C-alpha positions as CSV (number, residue, x, y, z in Angstrom):
1,M,0.0,0.0,0.0
2,R,1.3,3.3,-0.9
3,K,-0.9,5.7,1.0
4,V,-4.2,5.9,2.9
5,Q,-6.3,9.1,3.1
6,Y,-8.4,8.1,6.1
7,D,-9.6,11.5,7.2
8,S,-11.4,13.2,4.3
9,P,-10.7,17.0,4.3
10,G,-13.4,19.2,5.8
11,C,-16.5,18.2,7.7
12,D,-17.6,14.6,7.6
13,T,-20.9,15.2,5.9
14,R,-21.2,11.7,4.3
15,S,-21.7,13.4,0.9
16,N,-20.4,11.4,-2.0
17,R,-17.7,14.0,-2.5
18,S,-16.6,13.7,1.1
19,L,-16.7,9.9,1.0
20,N,-14.6,9.8,-2.2
21,S,-12.0,12.0,-0.5
22,E,-11.3,9.0,1.7
23,W,-9.2,6.4,-0.2
24,V,-6.4,3.8,-0.2
25,E,-3.7,3.9,-2.9
26,L,-2.1,0.8,-4.1
27,T,1.0,0.8,-6.3
28,N,2.4,-2.1,-8.3
29,T,6.2,-1.6,-8.1
30,T,7.0,-4.4,-10.5
31,R,7.1,-4.3,-14.3
32,N,4.4,-7.0,-14.6
33,A,0.7,-6.5,-14.4
34,V,-1.1,-8.1,-11.4
35,N,-4.6,-9.6,-11.7
36,L,-6.4,-8.4,-8.5
37,N,-9.6,-10.3,-9.2
38,G,-10.8,-11.7,-5.9
39,W,-8.3,-9.7,-3.8
40,T,-9.7,-7.9,-0.7
41,L,-9.1,-4.7,1.1
42,R,-10.4,-4.7,4.7
43,D,-10.5,-2.5,7.8
44,E,-10.3,-3.6,11.4
45,S,-14.1,-3.5,11.7
46,G,-14.5,-6.1,8.9
47,H,-15.6,-3.7,6.1
48,K,-14.4,-5.5,3.0
49,Y,-14.0,-4.4,-0.6
50,T,-13.4,-7.2,-3.2
51,F,-11.7,-6.4,-6.4
52,D,-13.7,-7.5,-9.4
53,H,-12.1,-8.0,-12.8
54,Y,-9.3,-5.5,-12.3
55,R,-5.7,-5.8,-13.5
56,L,-3.2,-3.3,-12.1
57,A,-0.5,-2.6,-14.7
58,G,3.2,-2.7,-13.9
59,R,4.5,0.4,-12.2
60,A,0.9,1.7,-11.9
61,T,-1.1,3.1,-9.1
62,V,-4.9,2.8,-8.3
63,R,-7.0,4.7,-5.7
64,I,-9.9,2.8,-4.1
65,H,-12.4,5.5,-3.0
66,T,-15.0,4.8,-0.3
67,G,-18.0,6.5,-2.1
68,E,-19.8,5.9,-5.3
69,G,-18.4,6.4,-8.8
70,R,-17.5,4.9,-12.1
71,D,-14.5,2.6,-12.0
72,T,-11.6,3.5,-14.3
73,R,-8.0,2.3,-14.7
74,T,-6.7,4.6,-12.0
75,D,-9.8,5.0,-9.7
76,L,-12.0,2.3,-8.2
77,Y,-15.1,2.9,-6.0
78,Q,-16.5,0.8,-3.1
79,D,-20.0,2.4,-3.6
80,R,-20.5,2.9,0.1
81,R,-22.7,5.6,1.8
82,A,-20.7,5.6,5.0
83,Y,-17.0,6.1,5.9
84,V,-14.8,3.0,6.3
85,W,-11.5,4.2,7.7
86,N,-11.5,5.4,11.2
87,N,-9.8,8.8,11.7
88,D,-8.2,7.9,15.1
89,H,-6.8,4.5,14.4
90,D,-7.3,1.6,11.9
91,T,-5.5,-0.8,9.6
92,A,-6.0,-1.3,5.9
93,T,-5.2,-4.9,5.0
94,L,-4.7,-6.2,1.5
95,R,-5.1,-10.0,0.9
96,N,-4.8,-12.0,-2.4
97,D,-7.5,-14.2,-3.9
98,H,-6.4,-17.1,-1.7
99,G,-6.7,-15.0,1.5
100,R,-3.0,-14.6,2.0
101,F,-1.6,-11.4,3.5
102,V,0.0,-9.1,0.9
103,D,0.3,-5.7,2.7
104,D,-1.1,-3.4,5.3
105,Q,-0.9,0.1,6.6
106,S,-1.9,1.2,10.1
107,W,-2.3,4.6,11.8
108,G,-3.0,6.0,15.2
109,H,-2.1,2.8,17.1
110,R,-0.2,2.9,20.4
111,R,3.2,1.3,20.7
112,G,3.1,-2.4,21.5
113,G,0.2,-3.4,19.2
114,R,-3.1,-2.7,17.7
115,H,-6.3,-1.9,19.7
């Protein structure tokens, strides 16, 4: 995972614009494309986004937005109407189509472990 924008700028209004300002960015650092079909992105509360028919090109980046939108090569949408990522602490975890851990990113956790 390259970056997580877990606290959308401005007031948390649950507007689609505000929801889409919350996102996770994934970057494929290899030269080869990766088929993400069936891969999952999950928070600590169990909210899960499953990639559907998406191939991330080599050396490419994709943003997975929380709100609604039209998927493109560089932007995917979870089509949710509520925030996923907690502002105070959370962990975004990426797993492959076999459920194996690939990567994660945490924020706001105290030393010595997650809450």
